[in-house]
TIKE-146429 format. One record per atom (N, C-alpha, C): residue number from 1; chain; atom name; x, z, y. Coordinates in steps of 0.02 Angstrom, whole numbers, plus 50000, padded with zeros to 5 digits. Layout:
i,ch,at,px,pz,py
NUM,A,CA,X,Z,Y
...
This chain:
i,ch,at,px,pz,py
1,A,N,50762,49774,51517
1,A,CA,50708,49789,51470
1,A,C,50653,49737,51478
2,A,N,50624,49720,51424
2,A,CA,50572,49669,51423
2,A,C,50506,49698,51450
3,A,N,50469,49659,51487
3,A,CA,50404,49679,51513
3,A,C,50354,49678,51455
4,A,N,50333,49736,51432
4,A,CA,50289,49741,51374
4,A,C,50218,49716,51386
5,A,N,50200,49705,51449
5,A,CA,50134,49679,51464
5,A,C,50132,49603,51467
6,A,N,50188,49571,51449
6,A,CA,50194,49499,51457
6,A,C,50176,49459,51395
7,A,N,50150,49489,51344
7,A,CA,50134,49453,51283
7,A,C,50067,49417,51289
8,A,N,50067,49355,51267
8,A,CA,50008,49313,51273
8,A,C,49953,49337,51227
9,A,N,49893,49314,51243
9,A,CA,49835,49330,51202
9,A,C,49846,49301,51131
10,A,N,49878,49244,51126
10,A,CA,49890,49214,51060
10,A,C,49931,49260,51015
11,A,N,49984,49288,51043
11,A,CA,50027,49333,51004
11,A,C,49988,49396,50985
12,A,N,49950,49422,51031
12,A,CA,49911,49483,51017
12,A,C,49857,49469,50964
13,A,N,49826,49409,50968
13,A,CA,49776,49391,50917
13,A,C,49809,49382,50849
14,A,N,49869,49355,50847
14,A,CA,49904,49346,50784
14,A,C,49919,49414,50752
15,A,N,49943,49462,50792
15,A,CA,49956,49529,50767
15,A,C,49891,49561,50743
16,A,N,49837,49552,50779
16,A,CA,49772,49579,50760
16,A,C,49747,49547,50695
17,A,N,49758,49482,50688
17,A,CA,49741,49446,50626
17,A,C,49779,49475,50567
18,A,N,49843,49487,50577
18,A,CA,49884,49517,50523
18,A,C,49858,49586,50504
19,A,N,49838,49625,50554
19,A,CA,49810,49691,50541
19,A,C,49745,49686,50500
20,A,N,49703,49638,50518
20,A,CA,49639,49629,50483
20,A,C,49649,49610,50410
21,A,N,49695,49565,50398
21,A,CA,49710,49545,50329
21,A,C,49735,49605,50289
22,A,N,49782,49643,50319
22,A,CA,49809,49702,50285
22,A,C,49755,49754,50273
23,A,N,49709,49762,50320
23,A,CA,49654,49811,50312
23,A,C,49610,49791,50253
24,A,N,49594,49727,50248
24,A,CA,49550,49704,50194
24,A,C,49585,49711,50126
25,A,N,49647,49687,50121
25,A,CA,49682,49693,50057
25,A,C,49694,49766,50039
26,A,N,49712,49807,50088
26,A,CA,49721,49879,50074
26,A,C,49656,49912,50051
27,A,N,49601,49892,50081
27,A,CA,49536,49920,50061
27,A,C,49519,49900,49989
28,A,N,49535,49839,49970
28,A,CA,49522,49817,49901
28,A,C,49564,49857,49852
29,A,N,49627,49868,49869
29,A,CA,49670,49910,49826
29,A,C,49642,49981,49823
30,A,N,49622,50008,49880
30,A,CA,49594,50075,49883
30,A,C,49528,50081,49845
31,A,N,49489,50027,49845
31,A,CA,49426,50028,49808
31,A,C,49440,50038,49734
32,A,N,49493,50008,49709
32,A,CA,49511,50018,49639
32,A,C,49529,50091,49627
33,A,N,49565,50121,49673
33,A,CA,49584,50192,49666
33,A,C,49523,50237,49669
34,A,N,49474,50219,49712
34,A,CA,49411,50257,49715
34,A,C,49376,50253,49647
35,A,N,49374,50193,49618
35,A,CA,49342,50184,49553
35,A,C,49375,50226,49499
36,A,N,49440,50237,49506
36,A,CA,49477,50277,49457
36,A,C,49471,50352,49472
37,A,N,49436,50369,49526
37,A,CA,49425,50439,49543
37,A,C,49485,50473,49576
38,A,N,49527,50434,49609
38,A,CA,49586,50462,49642
38,A,C,49572,50478,49715
39,A,N,49609,50526,49742
39,A,CA,49596,50550,49810
39,A,C,49615,50498,49863
40,A,N,49671,50465,49854
40,A,CA,49694,50415,49903
40,A,C,49660,50349,49887
41,A,N,49604,50336,49921
41,A,CA,49564,50278,49904
41,A,C,49561,50227,49959
42,A,N,49501,50201,49971
42,A,CA,49490,50145,50016
42,A,C,49517,50157,50086
43,A,N,49499,50212,50116
43,A,CA,49521,50226,50184
43,A,C,49597,50233,50188
44,A,N,49625,50271,50142
44,A,CA,49698,50282,50143
44,A,C,49736,50217,50136
45,A,N,49719,50178,50085
45,A,CA,49756,50116,50072
45,A,C,49746,50066,50128
46,A,N,49686,50063,50156
46,A,CA,49673,50018,50211
46,A,C,49716,50037,50272
47,A,N,49719,50101,50287
47,A,CA,49759,50124,50344
47,A,C,49834,50114,50332
48,A,N,49857,50126,50271
48,A,CA,49928,50116,50256
48,A,C,49947,50042,50264
49,A,N,49906,49997,50236
49,A,CA,49920,49926,50242
49,A,C,49917,49902,50314
50,A,N,49865,49924,50350
50,A,CA,49856,49902,50419
50,A,C,49912,49927,50464
51,A,N,49928,49991,50459
51,A,CA,49981,50018,50502
51,A,C,50049,49988,50486
52,A,N,50062,49974,50423
52,A,CA,50126,49942,50405
52,A,C,50129,49872,50435
53,A,N,50076,49834,50429
53,A,CA,50074,49767,50457
53,A,C,50082,49769,50533
54,A,N,50049,49816,50565
54,A,CA,50053,49821,50638
54,A,C,50124,49837,50662
55,A,N,50154,49888,50632
55,A,CA,50221,49908,50653
55,A,C,50272,49852,50643
56,A,N,50269,49819,50586
56,A,CA,50317,49765,50572
56,A,C,50303,49704,50616
57,A,N,50240,49687,50625
57,A,CA,50223,49628,50667
57,A,C,50245,49640,50740
58,A,N,50232,49699,50766
58,A,CA,50254,49714,50835
58,A,C,50330,49716,50838
59,A,N,50362,49745,50788
59,A,CA,50435,49745,50786
59,A,C,50463,49675,50786
60,A,N,50431,49631,50749
60,A,CA,50453,49562,50747
60,A,C,50445,49528,50815
61,A,N,50389,49540,50848
61,A,CA,50377,49512,50915
61,A,C,50428,49538,50965
62,A,N,50441,49604,50964
62,A,CA,50488,49633,51011
62,A,C,50559,49608,50999
63,A,N,50577,49598,50937
63,A,CA,50645,49575,50920
63,A,C,50654,49500,50933
64,A,N,50599,49463,50937
64,A,CA,50603,49390,50945
64,A,C,50642,49370,51007
65,A,N,50630,49401,51063
65,A,CA,50663,49382,51125
65,A,C,50724,49423,51141
66,A,N,50741,49470,51097
66,A,CA,50798,49514,51112
66,A,C,50864,49480,51093
67,A,N,50916,49494,51133
67,A,CA,50982,49467,51118
67,A,C,51019,49510,51067
68,A,N,50993,49567,51053
68,A,CA,51025,49613,51006
68,A,C,50970,49646,50965
69,A,N,50989,49683,50916
69,A,CA,50940,49718,50876
69,A,C,50933,49688,50807
70,A,N,50897,49722,50766
70,A,CA,50888,49702,50697
70,A,C,50813,49701,50683
71,A,N,50786,49643,50664
71,A,CA,50714,49640,50653
71,A,C,50689,49682,50593
72,A,N,50735,49708,50553
72,A,CA,50714,49748,50496
72,A,C,50708,49822,50513
73,A,N,50722,49841,50575
73,A,CA,50719,49912,50593
73,A,C,50648,49940,50585
74,A,N,50598,49903,50605
74,A,CA,50529,49926,50597
74,A,C,50512,49933,50523
75,A,N,50536,49886,50483
75,A,CA,50525,49888,50411
75,A,C,50554,49952,50381
76,A,N,50614,49970,50401
76,A,CA,50646,50031,50376
76,A,C,50606,50093,50395
77,A,N,50579,50094,50455
77,A,CA,50540,50151,50478
77,A,C,50477,50160,50435
78,A,N,50445,50104,50419
78,A,CA,50384,50108,50377
78,A,C,50402,50135,50308
79,A,N,50453,50108,50278
79,A,CA,50472,50130,50211
79,A,C,50491,50204,50210
80,A,N,50527,50227,50260
80,A,CA,50545,50298,50264
80,A,C,50483,50342,50272
81,A,N,50439,50323,50317
81,A,CA,50378,50362,50327
81,A,C,50334,50364,50266
82,A,N,50328,50309,50232
82,A,CA,50287,50307,50172
82,A,C,50318,50349,50117
83,A,N,50384,50352,50115
83,A,CA,50418,50395,50066
83,A,C,50397,50468,50074
84,A,N,50393,50491,50136
84,A,CA,50370,50560,50148
84,A,C,50297,50569,50128
85,A,N,50256,50520,50144
85,A,CA,50185,50525,50125
85,A,C,50178,50526,50049
86,A,N,50214,50482,50016
86,A,CA,50211,50480,49942
86,A,C,50235,50544,49910
87,A,N,50287,50573,49938
87,A,CA,50312,50637,49910
87,A,C,50259,50691,49915
88,A,N,50219,50689,49967
88,A,CA,50166,50739,49974
88,A,C,50109,50729,49925
89,A,N,50104,50670,49897
89,A,CA,50050,50656,49849
89,A,C,50066,50678,49778
90,A,N,50130,50690,49765
90,A,CA,50151,50709,49698
90,A,C,50154,50785,49693
91,A,N,50123,50812,49642
91,A,CA,50124,50884,49633
91,A,C,50125,50900,49559
92,A,N,50141,50962,49544
92,A,CA,50145,50985,49474
92,A,C,50090,51037,49462
93,A,N,50055,51029,49407
93,A,CA,50006,51079,49387
93,A,C,50043,51135,49351
94,A,N,50040,51195,49377
94,A,CA,50081,51251,49352
94,A,C,50071,51266,49277
95,A,N,50010,51270,49255
95,A,CA,49997,51290,49186
95,A,C,50026,51242,49135
96,A,N,50015,51178,49146
96,A,CA,50036,51129,49096
96,A,C,50103,51096,49113
97,A,N,50130,51111,49171
97,A,CA,50192,51080,49195
97,A,C,50185,51003,49198
98,A,N,50123,50981,49206
98,A,CA,50109,50909,49209
98,A,C,50116,50885,49282
99,A,N,50150,50829,49290
99,A,CA,50159,50800,49356
99,A,C,50103,50750,49368
100,A,N,50071,50754,49426
100,A,CA,50017,50709,49443
100,A,C,50029,50678,49511
101,A,N,49999,50620,49522
101,A,CA,50003,50587,49586
101,A,C,50056,50535,49592
102,A,N,50096,50524,49540
102,A,CA,50150,50476,49544
102,A,C,50122,50405,49553
103,A,N,50071,50387,49516
103,A,CA,50041,50321,49522
103,A,C,50010,50312,49591
104,A,N,49977,50363,49616
104,A,CA,49948,50359,49682
104,A,C,50002,50350,49735
105,A,N,50057,50387,49729
105,A,CA,50112,50379,49776
105,A,C,50142,50309,49772
106,A,N,50149,50283,49711
106,A,CA,50175,50216,49702
106,A,C,50127,50164,49731
107,A,N,50062,50177,49726
107,A,CA,50013,50131,49754
107,A,C,50015,50132,49830
108,A,N,50024,50191,49859
108,A,CA,50031,50196,49932
108,A,C,50093,50157,49954
109,A,N,50149,50165,49919
109,A,CA,50210,50129,49935
109,A,C,50199,50054,49929
110,A,N,50167,50033,49874
110,A,CA,50154,49962,49863
110,A,C,50109,49933,49917
111,A,N,50058,49971,49937
111,A,CA,50013,49948,49990
111,A,C,50050,49941,50056
112,A,N,50096,49987,50070
112,A,CA,50138,49981,50130
112,A,C,50181,49918,50126
113,A,N,50209,49904,50068
113,A,CA,50250,49843,50060
113,A,C,50207,49780,50070
114,A,N,50146,49782,50046
114,A,CA,50100,49727,50056
114,A,C,50087,49718,50131
115,A,N,50077,49773,50167
115,A,CA,50067,49770,50239
115,A,C,50129,49742,50275
116,A,N,50188,49761,50252
116,A,CA,50250,49735,50281
116,A,C,50253,49660,50272
117,A,N,50235,49636,50212
117,A,CA,50236,49564,50198
117,A,C,50189,49527,50246
118,A,N,50130,49555,50256
118,A,CA,50082,49524,50303
118,A,C,50110,49526,50374
119,A,N,50138,49582,50393
119,A,CA,50166,49588,50460
119,A,C,50220,49536,50474
120,A,N,50256,49516,50422
120,A,CA,50308,49466,50428
120,A,C,50282,49395,50418
121,A,N,50217,49389,50402
121,A,CA,50187,49322,50396
121,A,C,50184,49294,50325
122,A,N,50198,49335,50275
122,A,CA,50195,49313,50206
122,A,C,50125,49325,50178
123,A,N,50076,49287,50202
123,A,CA,50006,49298,50184
123,A,C,49992,49285,50110
124,A,N,50015,49229,50085
124,A,CA,50001,49212,50014
124,A,C,50037,49261,49968
125,A,N,50099,49277,49985
125,A,CA,50137,49325,49945
125,A,C,50103,49393,49945
126,A,N,50079,49415,50003
126,A,CA,50046,49479,50009
126,A,C,49980,49479,49969
127,A,N,49943,49425,49972
127,A,CA,49882,49420,49932
127,A,C,49896,49422,49858
128,A,N,49948,49386,49837
128,A,CA,49968,49387,49766
128,A,C,49991,49456,49745
129,A,N,50027,49490,49790
129,A,CA,50050,49558,49775
129,A,C,49992,49606,49769
130,A,N,49943,49601,49815
130,A,CA,49884,49644,49811
130,A,C,49847,49633,49745
131,A,N,49841,49570,49725
131,A,CA,49809,49555,49661
131,A,C,49849,49584,49603
132,A,N,49915,49579,49607
132,A,CA,49958,49608,49555
132,A,C,49949,49684,49551
133,A,N,49946,49717,49608
133,A,CA,49935,49790,49610
133,A,C,49870,49807,49574
134,A,N,49817,49771,49591
134,A,CA,49751,49785,49561
134,A,C,49752,49772,49486
135,A,N,49783,49718,49466
135,A,CA,49788,49702,49394
135,A,C,49826,49757,49357
136,A,N,49882,49778,49384
136,A,CA,49921,49831,49352
136,A,C,49880,49895,49347
137,A,N,49848,49915,49401
137,A,CA,49809,49977,49401
137,A,C,49750,49973,49354
138,A,N,49714,49917,49356
138,A,CA,49655,49910,49313
138,A,C,49674,49903,49240
139,A,N,49722,49861,49225
139,A,CA,49739,49849,49154
139,A,C,49768,49911,49122
140,A,N,49812,49945,49156
140,A,CA,49841,50005,49126
140,A,C,49789,50060,49121
141,A,N,49744,50063,49169
141,A,CA,49690,50113,49166
141,A,C,49646,50100,49105
142,A,N,49629,50037,49093
142,A,CA,49588,50019,49035
142,A,C,49625,50031,48970
143,A,N,49690,50016,48969
143,A,CA,49730,50029,48909
143,A,C,49735,50104,48894
144,A,N,49743,50144,48947
144,A,CA,49745,50216,48937
144,A,C,49679,50242,48910
145,A,N,49624,50217,48936
145,A,CA,49558,50237,48911
145,A,C,49549,50218,48838
146,A,N,49569,50158,48820
146,A,CA,49563,50135,48750
146,A,C,49606,50178,48705
147,A,N,49666,50196,48727
147,A,CA,49710,50238,48687
147,A,C,49680,50307,48676
148,A,N,49650,50336,48729
148,A,CA,49619,50402,48724
148,A,C,49560,50399,48675
149,A,N,49520,50346,48679
149,A,CA,49463,50339,48634
149,A,C,49487,50333,48562
150,A,N,49538,50292,48549
150,A,CA,49564,50284,48481
150,A,C,49594,50349,48456
151,A,N,49630,50385,48498
151,A,CA,49662,50447,48478
151,A,C,49610,50500,48461
152,A,N,49556,50504,48499
152,A,CA,49505,50554,48485
152,A,C,49463,50535,48425
153,A,N,49454,50471,48411
153,A,CA,49414,50451,48352
153,A,C,49454,50461,48288
154,A,N,49520,50458,48291
154,A,CA,49561,50471,48231
154,A,C,49562,50544,48213
155,A,N,49555,50587,48261
155,A,CA,49559,50659,48248
155,A,C,49492,50687,48223
156,A,N,49438,50647,48229
156,A,CA,49373,50673,48206
156,A,C,49364,50660,48131
157,A,N,49329,50703,48096
157,A,CA,49319,50694,48024
157,A,C,49278,50631,48009
158,A,N,49291,50599,47955
158,A,CA,49256,50537,47938
158,A,C,49202,50548,47885
159,A,N,49181,50608,47876
159,A,CA,49131,50621,47824
159,A,C,49064,50598,47841
């Protein structure tokens, strides 16, 4: 078994750097969710991104010197755990049979994937993905608002 206390300060700082990037990008994604009035906001997305980056980065470090093992095992664990978290965010409103929380669950999953990318060292890709997430959430939110405004103005009398 490998001595877990043998990792250099450089490796630990690199893992910490990855966590910090994931925390910042996750917080930006969460800030958008806060603006939309959703429950899973800045803190949730920041923690999801940070913890995903941490688990994958440490998994990568541990697998680096191993003669056996699969470096994607940590990645699989994150995806499985996030699946359970996302399932808990989706619920049905009894009266209207309307399902809510699907976008929030998808955002949590996407933020975890962004954290995984950072944990593996794909900084530019993760930044581009975070930007893509925000663009999708903002643009569709604005389109939905515009559609609601147009739909309600058509139903009002024009007298």
